[in-house]
KEKE-3310 file (N, C-alpha, C; in steps of 0.2 Angstrom, whole numbers, plus 5000, padded with zeros to 4 digits):
npx = (4920:4924:4934:4945:4954:4969:4980:4997:5007:5023:5035:5046:5040:5037:5025:5014:5002:4989:4977:4965:4956:4941:4941:4954:4968:4976:4990:4991:4986:4995:5006:5003:5005:5019:5024:5031:5025:5031:5031:5027:5021:5008:4996:4989:4995:5008:5010:5019:5015:5008:4999:4992:4976:4971:4960:4945:4935:4935:4937:4943:4950:4951:4961:4975:4973:4984:4992:4985:4977:4962:4962:4971:4964:4953:4960:4961:4972:4979:4980:4988:4989:4978:4968:4954:4949:4935:4931:4939:4955:4968:4983:4995:5012:5024:5038:5052:5051:5060:5062:5050:5047:5055:5058:5063:5056:5043:5047:5041:5040:5037:5032:5035:5022:5017:5024:5023:5024:5017:5017:5028:5043:5038:5034:5022:5022:5017:5015:5014:5010:5019:5013:5015:5022:5019:5008:4997:5002:4997:4991:4989:4980:4990:5002:5019:5031:5047:5055:5064:5077:5078:5091:5101:5108:5101:5088:5073:5060:5043:5026:5010:4999:4987:4971:4970:4961:4963:4972:4978:4987:4999:5002:5013:5020:5034:5046:5056:5073:5090:5101:5095:5093:5081:5075:5084:5082:5068:5067:5075:5080:5069:5056:5040:5038:5050:5058:5054:5058:5047:5046:5039:5023:5026:5026:5019:5011:4995:4978:4966:4951:4938:4932:4929:4932:4944:4960:4972:4989:4999:5014:5021:5025:5020:5007:5003:5000:4988:4979:4977:4971:4959:4953:4951:4942:4931:4928:4925:4914:4917:4913:4908:4914:4920:4933:4948:4960:4976:4987:5003:5016:5032:5031:5017:5017:5022:5011:5000:4988:4976:4964:4959:4957:4947:4937:4933:4923:4911:4909:4906:4913:4916:4926:4937:4948:4963:4975:4993:5008:5026:5033:5024:5018:5016:4999:4995:4984:4982:4987:5003:5019:5025:5016:5012:5008:4994:4988:4977:4967:4954:4951:4952:4942:4941:4952:4948:4951:4958:4974:4984:5000:5011:5026:5040:5053:5056:5043:5035:5040:5038:5024:5020:5024:5017:5003:5003:5005:4992:4984:4981:4979:4994:4993:4984:4990:4997:5011:5022:5038:5045:5059:5072:5076)
npy = (5094:5090:5077:5070:5056:5058:5054:5056:5056:5054:5058:5049:5038:5036:5037:5047:5048:5057:5065:5076:5091:5098:5112:5116:5120:5109:5111:5116:5106:5096:5102:5102:5088:5088:5088:5095:5104:5108:5125:5143:5156:5154:5159:5155:5159:5155:5142:5133:5123:5114:5099:5083:5078:5062:5054:5056:5070:5088:5106:5122:5137:5154:5157:5161:5161:5160:5152:5140:5134:5133:5121:5113:5112:5105:5093:5089:5094:5103:5116:5115:5123:5130:5121:5111:5096:5086:5074:5057:5057:5056:5062:5067:5072:5080:5079:5072:5064:5069:5083:5085:5074:5070:5059:5042:5029:5019:5004:4988:4973:4956:4939:4924:4915:4906:4896:4892:4883:4888:4888:4884:4889:4899:4906:4907:4918:4921:4932:4936:4951:4956:4962:4980:4996:5003:4997:4988:4988:5001:5002:5005:4997:4989:4994:4992:4984:4984:4969:4961:4949:4935:4931:4938:4953:4958:4966:4966:4970:4969:4967:4969:4955:4954:4962:4979:4979:4967:4965:4956:4947:4947:4944:4938:4936:4927:4926:4913:4913:4908:4915:4924:4934:4933:4923:4912:4911:4907:4896:4888:4888:4893:4895:4893:4905:4912:4928:4943:4958:4972:4985:5001:5007:5009:5017:5023:5016:5012:5008:5018:5026:5017:5023:5022:5010:4997:4992:4979:4974:4960:4953:4938:4937:4950:4949:4949:4963:4966:4956:4961:4973:4968:4961:4972:4980:4972:4971:4984:4987:4993:4989:4993:4995:4988:4976:4971:4959:4955:4942:4935:4923:4915:4901:4889:4882:4892:4900:4906:4906:4905:4899:4908:4919:4914:4914:4927:4933:4926:4932:4944:4954:4961:4954:4950:4938:4936:4924:4922:4914:4914:4903:4889:4873:4855:4852:4865:4877:4890:4908:4912:4920:4936:4945:4957:4956:4954:4966:4977:4988:4987:4984:4995:5005:5016:5023:5029:5024:5017:5011:4998:4992:4979:4971:4964:4976:4977:4973:4983:4994:4992:4990:5003:5012:5007:5009:5023:5026:5021:5031:5032:5042:5047:5050:5042:5030:5018:5011:4998:4992:4976:4970:4957:4948)
npz = (5105:5089:5082:5070:5063:5055:5042:5038:5024:5018:5006:5006:5010:5024:5037:5047:5060:5066:5077:5073:5077:5071:5071:5070:5059:5048:5048:5061:5069:5067:5072:5086:5088:5088:5075:5061:5048:5032:5029:5025:5024:5031:5027:5016:5004:4999:4995:5000:5010:5003:4999:4994:4996:4997:5002:5010:5018:5018:5021:5015:5022:5017:5003:4991:4974:4967:4974:4975:4962:4952:4945:4952:4964:4960:4958:4971:4977:4991:5003:5017:5028:5028:5029:5035:5042:5039:5041:5043:5036:5022:5018:5007:5006:4996:4999:5009:5025:5034:5038:5045:5054:5069:5077:5076:5066:5073:5082:5084:5094:5089:5087:5079:5072:5063:5049:5033:5018:5003:4990:4976:4981:4988:5004:5017:5030:5046:5060:5077:5086:5100:5116:5119:5121:5109:5103:5091:5074:5064:5049:5032:5019:5008:5012:5019:5030:5039:5043:5055:5053:5062:5073:5065:5059:5049:5039:5031:5019:5018:5012:5020:5020:5025:5031:5037:5049:5055:5068:5077:5071:5059:5042:5029:5013:5008:4996:4992:4990:4984:4990:4999:5014:5022:5016:5019:5032:5034:5026:5033:5049:5055:5067:5076:5089:5088:5091:5082:5076:5071:5061:5056:5049:5031:5016:5000:4993:4993:4996:4988:4991:4983:4968:4955:4941:4945:4941:4943:4944:4947:4951:4955:4972:4974:4974:4987:4994:4987:4991:5004:5001:4995:5005:5014:5007:5007:5021:5024:5016:5003:4989:4977:4965:4950:4950:4942:4941:4936:4937:4939:4937:4937:4934:4934:4946:4955:4958:4970:4983:4976:4979:4988:4980:4972:4980:4983:4975:4978:4991:4989:4982:4967:4957:4944:4939:4930:4925:4922:4916:4915:4910:4904:4909:4907:4906:4909:4903:4902:4897:4892:4895:4900:4913:4909:4896:4896:4898:4891:4880:4882:4895:4903:4905:4896:4900:4912:4926:4941:4944:4951:4954:4957:4960:4952:4947:4933:4928:4933:4927:4913:4913:4917:4907:4896:4901:4902:4888:4884:4888:4902:4916:4924:4938:4942:4943:4954:4962:4968:4969:4970:4977:4976:4991)
capx = (4924:4924:4940:4946:4960:4972:4987:5001:5011:5028:5038:5050:5036:5035:5018:5012:4995:4987:4970:4964:4950:4939:4942:4961:4970:4981:4997:4991:4985:5001:5011:5001:5008:5026:5026:5031:5024:5034:5026:5031:5016:5003:4990:4987:4998:5014:5010:5024:5012:5004:4999:4986:4971:4969:4955:4942:4932:4938:4936:4948:4949:4952:4968:4976:4973:4991:4995:4981:4973:4956:4963:4974:4959:4949:4963:4961:4978:4976:4985:4987:4989:4971:4964:4951:4946:4928:4931:4946:4958:4974:4986:5002:5016:5029:5044:5053:5049:5066:5060:5044:5047:5062:5059:5063:5050:5042:5048:5037:5042:5032:5034:5033:5017:5016:5028:5020:5025:5011:5019:5035:5048:5034:5032:5018:5024:5012:5018:5009:5013:5019:5010:5020:5020:5016:5002:4998:5004:4991:4993:4984:4980:4995:5009:5024:5035:5053:5055:5071:5078:5080:5098:5105:5106:5098:5081:5070:5054:5037:5019:5005:4994:4981:4968:4972:4957:4966:4978:4981:4992:5002:5003:5017:5022:5041:5049:5062:5079:5095:5105:5091:5093:5075:5074:5088:5079:5061:5068:5080:5080:5063:5051:5036:5040:5055:5056:5055:5056:5043:5046:5034:5023:5029:5024:5014:5006:4990:4971:4962:4943:4936:4926:4929:4934:4951:4964:4978:4994:5003:5019:5024:5023:5017:5000:5001:4996:4982:4975:4976:4966:4953:4949:4949:4936:4925:4927:4922:4909:4919:4913:4904:4917:4923:4941:4951:4967:4981:4992:5007:5022:5036:5028:5011:5019:5023:5005:4997:4981:4971:4957:4957:4955:4941:4932:4930:4916:4905:4909:4903:4918:4916:4933:4938:4955:4967:4982:4998:5014:5031:5034:5019:5020:5010:4992:4993:4980:4981:4991:5010:5022:5025:5009:5010:5005:4987:4986:4974:4963:4946:4950:4954:4937:4943:4957:4945:4951:4963:4978:4989:5005:5016:5030:5047:5054:5054:5036:5032:5042:5034:5016:5019:5025:5011:4997:5004:5003:4985:4980:4979:4983:4999:4991:4980:4994:5000:5015:5027:5043:5047:5066:5074:5078)
capy = (5095:5084:5076:5065:5053:5060:5050:5060:5051:5058:5056:5044:5032:5036:5040:5049:5048:5062:5067:5083:5094:5102:5119:5117:5118:5103:5113:5117:5099:5092:5105:5099:5082:5089:5087:5102:5103:5113:5131:5149:5162:5152:5163:5152:5163:5154:5135:5129:5118:5110:5092:5080:5074:5056:5051:5060:5076:5094:5112:5126:5144:5158:5157:5164:5156:5160:5147:5134:5135:5129:5115:5110:5111:5100:5087:5088:5097:5107:5120:5112:5129:5132:5115:5108:5090:5085:5066:5054:5059:5054:5068:5065:5078:5079:5080:5067:5065:5071:5089:5085:5069:5070:5053:5036:5025:5014:4996:4983:4966:4951:4932:4920:4911:4900:4896:4887:4883:4888:4887:4882:4895:4904:4904:4911:4919:4924:4934:4939:4956:4957:4968:4984:5003:5006:4994:4985:4992:5004:5003:5006:4991:4990:4996:4987:4985:4981:4964:4959:4942:4932:4928:4942:4960:4960:4969:4965:4974:4965:4970:4965:4952:4954:4969:4983:4977:4961:4967:4951:4943:4950:4939:4940:4930:4927:4923:4910:4914:4905:4919:4929:4933:4931:4916:4907:4910:4904:4889:4884:4888:4897:4891:4897:4908:4916:4935:4946:4966:4974:4993:5004:5005:5013:5016:5027:5012:5010:5008:5024:5025:5015:5027:5020:5003:4996:4987:4978:4969:4958:4948:4934:4939:4956:4948:4950:4969:4965:4952:4965:4977:4965:4960:4978:4982:4968:4973:4991:4988:4997:4984:4995:4996:4981:4975:4966:4957:4952:4940:4931:4920:4912:4894:4888:4880:4897:4904:4905:4910:4904:4897:4914:4923:4912:4915:4934:4934:4924:4936:4951:4958:4961:4953:4946:4937:4933:4922:4921:4912:4915:4896:4885:4866:4851:4854:4873:4879:4898:4912:4911:4926:4941:4947:4964:4955:4954:4973:4979:4994:4986:4983:5002:5009:5022:5027:5031:5019:5017:5005:4996:4988:4977:4966:4965:4982:4977:4973:4989:4999:4990:4992:5010:5014:5005:5013:5030:5026:5020:5036:5032:5048:5045:5051:5036:5023:5017:5005:4996:4988:4971:4968:4951:4949)
capz = (5099:5084:5080:5065:5062:5049:5041:5034:5020:5016:5000:5007:5013:5031:5038:5054:5062:5071:5078:5071:5078:5065:5071:5069:5053:5048:5051:5069:5072:5066:5077:5092:5089:5087:5068:5058:5041:5029:5027:5026:5026:5035:5025:5010:4999:4996:4992:5003:5013:4998:4998:4991:5000:4993:5005:5016:5016:5021:5019:5015:5023:5011:5000:4985:4968:4964:4978:4973:4956:4952:4942:4957:4969:4957:4959:4978:4981:4997:5007:5024:5033:5028:5028:5041:5040:5041:5041:5043:5029:5021:5015:5004:5005:4990:5002:5013:5032:5038:5041:5049:5059:5072:5080:5072:5065:5079:5081:5089:5094:5087:5087:5073:5074:5058:5043:5029:5011:5000:4983:4975:4982:4992:5011:5021:5037:5051:5066:5081:5090:5108:5119:5120:5122:5103:5101:5085:5068:5061:5042:5026:5015:5003:5014:5021:5036:5039:5047:5057:5052:5068:5073:5061:5059:5043:5039:5025:5019:5016:5012:5023:5016:5029:5031:5043:5054:5059:5072:5081:5067:5053:5037:5024:5009:5007:4990:4994:4985:4986:4994:5003:5021:5025:5013:5022:5039:5033:5023:5038:5057:5058:5071:5080:5095:5087:5091:5076:5076:5065:5060:5051:5042:5026:5009:4997:4989:4997:4993:4988:4991:4976:4966:4948:4940:4947:4937:4947:4940:4952:4949:4961:4979:4973:4976:4995:4996:4984:4996:5010:4999:4994:5012:5017:5003:5010:5028:5024:5011:4997:4984:4972:4959:4948:4950:4937:4944:4932:4942:4935:4941:4932:4933:4938:4953:4960:4959:4977:4986:4971:4982:4991:4975:4969:4985:4984:4971:4982:4997:4987:4978:4960:4955:4939:4939:4924:4927:4916:4918:4910:4907:4905:4910:4905:4910:4909:4897:4901:4894:4894:4894:4905:4915:4906:4890:4897:4898:4884:4881:4884:4902:4906:4905:4892:4904:4918:4931:4946:4943:4956:4951:4962:4958:4950:4944:4925:4927:4935:4922:4907:4914:4918:4900:4892:4903:4900:4881:4883:4890:4909:4920:4929:4945:4944:4943:4960:4961:4973:4966:4975:4976:4979:4998)
cpx = (4924:4931:4940:4953:4963:4979:4991:5006:5016:5031:5043:5047:5034:5029:5018:5005:4994:4979:4969:4957:4948:4940:4950:4963:4975:4988:4997:4990:4991:5006:5009:5004:5016:5028:5025:5030:5027:5029:5030:5026:5011:4996:4987:4989:5004:5015:5015:5021:5008:5005:4993:4982:4968:4963:4952:4939:4935:4935:4942:4946:4951:4960:4968:4976:4980:4995:4991:4976:4967:4957:4966:4969:4955:4953:4964:4968:4975:4982:4984:4987:4982:4966:4961:4948:4939:4926:4938:4949:4965:4977:4993:5006:5022:5036:5045:5051:5054:5065:5055:5044:5054:5063:5059:5057:5049:5044:5045:5040:5036:5036:5031:5028:5016:5021:5025:5022:5019:5011:5026:5039:5044:5032:5027:5020:5019:5016:5013:5013:5013:5015:5016:5017:5017:5010:5003:5000:4998:4993:4987:4985:4985:5002:5013:5027:5042:5053:5063:5072:5081:5087:5103:5104:5103:5090:5079:5063:5048:5030:5015:5000:4987:4978:4970:4967:4959:4973:4982:4986:4993:5004:5007:5019:5029:5043:5056:5068:5085:5100:5101:5092:5087:5073:5078:5085:5072:5062:5073:5077:5073:5058:5047:5039:5046:5053:5058:5053:5052:5043:5042:5028:5026:5025:5018:5009:5001:4983:4968:4955:4941:4930:4925:4932:4942:4954:4970:4982:4998:5008:5022:5021:5020:5009:4998:4998:4989:4977:4973:4970:4959:4949:4947:4942:4930:4923:4924:4916:4910:4919:4909:4907:4920:4930:4943:4958:4970:4986:4996:5013:5026:5034:5021:5012:5020:5017:5003:4991:4976:4964:4954:4954:4948:4935:4929:4924:4910:4904:4907:4907:4917:4923:4933:4946:4958:4974:4986:5004:5019:5032:5028:5022:5014:5004:4991:4990:4980:4987:4998:5014:5022:5018:5007:5007:4997:4984:4983:4969:4956:4945:4951:4948:4938:4948:4954:4945:4957:4967:4983:4993:5010:5019:5037:5048:5053:5047:5033:5033:5038:5027:5015:5019:5019:5005:4998:5002:4996:4981:4978:4983:4988:4998:4987:4983:4998:5004:5020:5031:5045:5054:5068:5078:5079)
cpy = (5089:5083:5070:5062:5055:5056:5055:5056:5056:5055:5050:5037:5032:5040:5042:5049:5053:5062:5074:5086:5098:5109:5121:5116:5112:5105:5113:5110:5095:5095:5103:5092:5082:5087:5094:5101:5109:5119:5137:5154:5160:5156:5160:5156:5160:5147:5131:5123:5113:5103:5090:5076:5068:5052:5056:5067:5082:5100:5117:5133:5148:5157:5160:5159:5156:5154:5140:5136:5131:5122:5110:5108:5105:5093:5085:5090:5102:5111:5119:5117:5132:5127:5113:5102:5089:5078:5064:5056:5056:5060:5066:5072:5076:5080:5074:5069:5069:5078:5089:5080:5068:5063:5047:5033:5020:5007:4993:4976:4961:4944:4928:4915:4905:4901:4890:4888:4883:4887:4885:4889:4901:4902:4909:4912:4923:4926:4937:4945:4955:4963:4973:4991:5006:5003:4991:4990:4994:5006:5003:5000:4993:4992:4990:4989:4982:4975:4962:4952:4939:4929:4932:4949:4963:4962:4968:4968:4969:4968:4966:4962:4952:4961:4972:4981:4971:4963:4962:4947:4947:4944:4942:4934:4932:4923:4920:4910:4910:4908:4924:4928:4931:4924:4911:4906:4905:4897:4885:4884:4891:4892:4895:4899:4913:4924:4938:4954:4968:4982:4996:5006:5010:5012:5021:5023:5009:5011:5015:5022:5023:5019:5026:5013:5003:4991:4986:4973:4967:4953:4945:4936:4946:4955:4950:4957:4969:4962:4957:4970:4974:4964:4966:4981:4978:4970:4980:4992:4992:4992:4986:4995:4989:4982:4970:4965:4953:4949:4935:4929:4917:4905:4894:4886:4886:4901:4902:4908:4910:4903:4904:4919:4921:4913:4922:4936:4932:4928:4943:4956:4956:4960:4948:4945:4933:4931:4921:4918:4913:4908:4891:4878:4862:4852:4861:4875:4887:4901:4911:4918:4930:4944:4953:4962:4955:4961:4974:4985:4993:4985:4990:5007:5016:5026:5030:5026:5021:5011:5005:4991:4986:4971:4968:4972:4982:4977:4979:4994:4998:4992:4999:5014:5013:5008:5020:5031:5025:5025:5037:5038:5045:5045:5045:5029:5023:5011:5004:4991:4983:4969:4961:4952:4943)
cpz = (5095:5081:5075:5065:5055:5048:5036:5031:5017:5010:5000:5010:5020:5032:5046:5055:5067:5072:5077:5073:5072:5065:5069:5062:5053:5050:5058:5072:5072:5072:5084:5094:5088:5080:5065:5051:5038:5027:5028:5028:5031:5033:5019:5004:4996:4993:4995:5007:5009:4999:4994:4996:4996:4996:5010:5013:5020:5018:5019:5017:5017:5009:4993:4979:4965:4968:4976:4968:4956:4950:4948:4962:4967:4958:4966:4981:4986:5000:5014:5029:5033:5028:5035:5038:5043:5042:5042:5036:5029:5017:5013:5004:5000:4993:5007:5021:5036:5041:5046:5055:5062:5075:5075:5071:5071:5077:5086:5089:5093:5088:5082:5076:5069:5052:5039:5022:5007:4992:4982:4976:4986:4999:5014:5028:5041:5057:5070:5086:5097:5110:5121:5120:5115:5101:5094:5079:5065:5054:5038:5022:5009:5005:5017:5027:5035:5045:5049:5056:5058:5068:5069:5063:5053:5044:5032:5025:5015:5017:5016:5018:5019:5029:5037:5049:5058:5062:5076:5078:5061:5048:5031:5019:5007:5000:4992:4989:4988:4991:4998:5010:5024:5022:5017:5029:5038:5030:5028:5045:5059:5062:5075:5087:5094:5087:5085:5077:5070:5066:5055:5054:5038:5020:5006:4992:4994:4994:4994:4989:4984:4974:4958:4947:4942:4943:4942:4943:4946:4949:4955:4967:4979:4974:4983:4996:4993:4988:5002:5007:4998:5000:5015:5013:5006:5017:5028:5019:5005:4991:4978:4965:4956:4948:4946:4940:4938:4936:4938:4939:4935:4930:4936:4945:4958:4961:4966:4978:4980:4974:4985:4986:4972:4974:4986:4980:4975:4989:4995:4984:4971:4957:4950:4939:4933:4926:4921:4919:4913:4906:4909:4906:4907:4910:4911:4903:4897:4897:4896:4892:4900:4907:4911:4899:4890:4898:4891:4886:4884:4891:4906:4907:4902:4896:4911:4923:4936:4945:4949:4953:4957:4960:4956:4946:4936:4924:4928:4929:4915:4907:4914:4911:4896:4894:4901:4892:4879:4886:4898:4912:4925:4936:4947:4944:4950:4960:4967:4969:4972:4972:4979:4986:5001)
residu = (UNK:UNK:UNK:UNK:UNK:UNK:UNK:UNK:UNK:UNK:UNK:UNK:UNK:UNK:UNK:UNK:UNK:UNK:UNK:UNK:UNK:UNK:UNK:UNK:UNK:UNK:UNK:UNK:UNK:UNK:UNK:UNK:UNK:UNK:UNK:UNK:UNK:UNK:UNK:UNK:UNK:UNK:UNK:UNK:UNK:UNK:UNK:UNK:UNK:UNK:UNK:UNK:UNK:UNK:UNK:UNK:UNK:UNK:UNK:UNK:UNK:UNK:UNK:UNK:UNK:UNK:UNK:UNK:UNK:UNK:UNK:UNK:UNK:UNK:UNK:UNK:UNK:UNK:UNK:UNK:UNK:UNK:UNK:UNK:UNK:UNK:UNK:UNK:UNK:UNK:UNK:UNK:UNK:UNK:UNK:UNK:UNK:UNK:UNK:UNK:UNK:UNK:UNK:UNK:UNK:UNK:UNK:UNK:UNK:UNK:UNK:UNK:UNK:UNK:UNK:UNK:UNK:UNK:UNK:UNK:UNK:UNK:UNK:UNK:UNK:UNK:UNK:UNK:UNK:UNK:UNK:UNK:UNK:UNK:UNK:UNK:UNK:UNK:UNK:UNK:UNK:UNK:UNK:UNK:UNK:UNK:UNK:UNK:UNK:UNK:UNK:UNK:UNK:UNK:UNK:UNK:UNK:UNK:UNK:UNK:UNK:UNK:UNK:UNK:UNK:UNK:UNK:UNK:UNK:UNK:UNK:UNK:UNK:UNK:UNK:UNK:UNK:UNK:UNK:UNK:UNK:UNK:UNK:UNK:UNK:UNK:UNK:UNK:UNK:UNK:UNK:UNK:UNK:UNK:UNK:UNK:UNK:UNK:UNK:UNK:UNK:UNK:UNK:UNK:UNK:UNK:UNK:UNK:UNK:UNK:UNK:UNK:UNK:UNK:UNK:UNK:UNK:UNK:UNK:UNK:UNK:UNK:UNK:UNK:UNK:UNK:UNK:UNK:UNK:UNK:UNK:UNK:UNK:UNK:UNK:UNK:UNK:UNK:UNK:UNK:UNK:UNK:UNK:UNK:UNK:UNK:UNK:UNK:UNK:UNK:UNK:UNK:UNK:UNK:UNK:UNK:UNK:UNK:UNK:UNK:UNK:UNK:UNK:UNK:UNK:UNK:UNK:UNK:UNK:UNK:UNK:UNK:UNK:UNK:UNK:UNK:UNK:UNK:UNK:UNK:UNK:UNK:UNK:UNK:UNK:UNK:UNK:UNK:UNK:UNK:UNK:UNK:UNK:UNK:UNK:UNK:UNK:UNK:UNK:UNK:UNK:UNK:UNK:UNK:UNK:UNK:UNK:UNK:UNK:UNK:UNK:UNK:UNK:UNK:UNK:UNK:UNK:UNK:UNK:UNK:UNK:UNK:UNK:UNK:UNK:UNK:UNK:UNK:UNK:UNK:UNK:UNK:UNK:UNK:UNK:UNK:UNK:UNK:UNK:UNK:UNK)
# end
């Protein structure tokens, strides 16, 4: 029997991973893993089980065009009661996980390995997972986890900065704020060996298989998931498409990982980087203003591109409005808002 790994992504950001045999429908494969996909007819006629396959190959049994039109099928929308996977796949559902997943998200214990200040008000936190029943976190590049703040009941969310293949250590970038729960920890009592619970992963913000030019906009520590994506592209050989990164911060001193960004081109990634800061300082010769000012029509490949946005909510909102006005399909715009924590 041929089986494939299938990742189910729900509207609230929770994911579930299953193994699906090619002769089983996704509905049946999920049921074997005690996951109930919303459905009604189980005959491809009602569209209740509809999702979107964002990655991988599949085939569909017979279905009614009233349930799945030709236009929807061309957008890779699928009826998962009639869907058979032919490779590893990722499927998104337009409803929350509460109906399908009855168990809580897995929590794994980890320990702080390194705490390093890498820029003004930015700390690099590396944690190493303990051996446990759940094993390492299996995530997609761009996703995040909840980290428990040692010594408190507080939990904060951070995106992975390392690629999925590196399971021995998780890397995060923390914006240090005056009143932040995690900020107070990493700027104060944090030390290697501290126990830190890790819950997840979560998120609909993840790298889709690169098939056309990519534009990324990162504000502050919103760079973290982009680094995970870049490293994953290199690790998997997905380097055929050009990538343009627009990366901004409040001041030049808050920019980080610039050496890493400079290294990607030499490692085989067709990456062009543009930097911008809100407030320039003596010695800064680059653009000033909000990073969204670097968005312009000539970098969008006439609208035929995939766009990834990560940073403060005002940045995401402004970029989304501008991109829609520039003719980019909303389905091609993927975003994650970073909130102060």
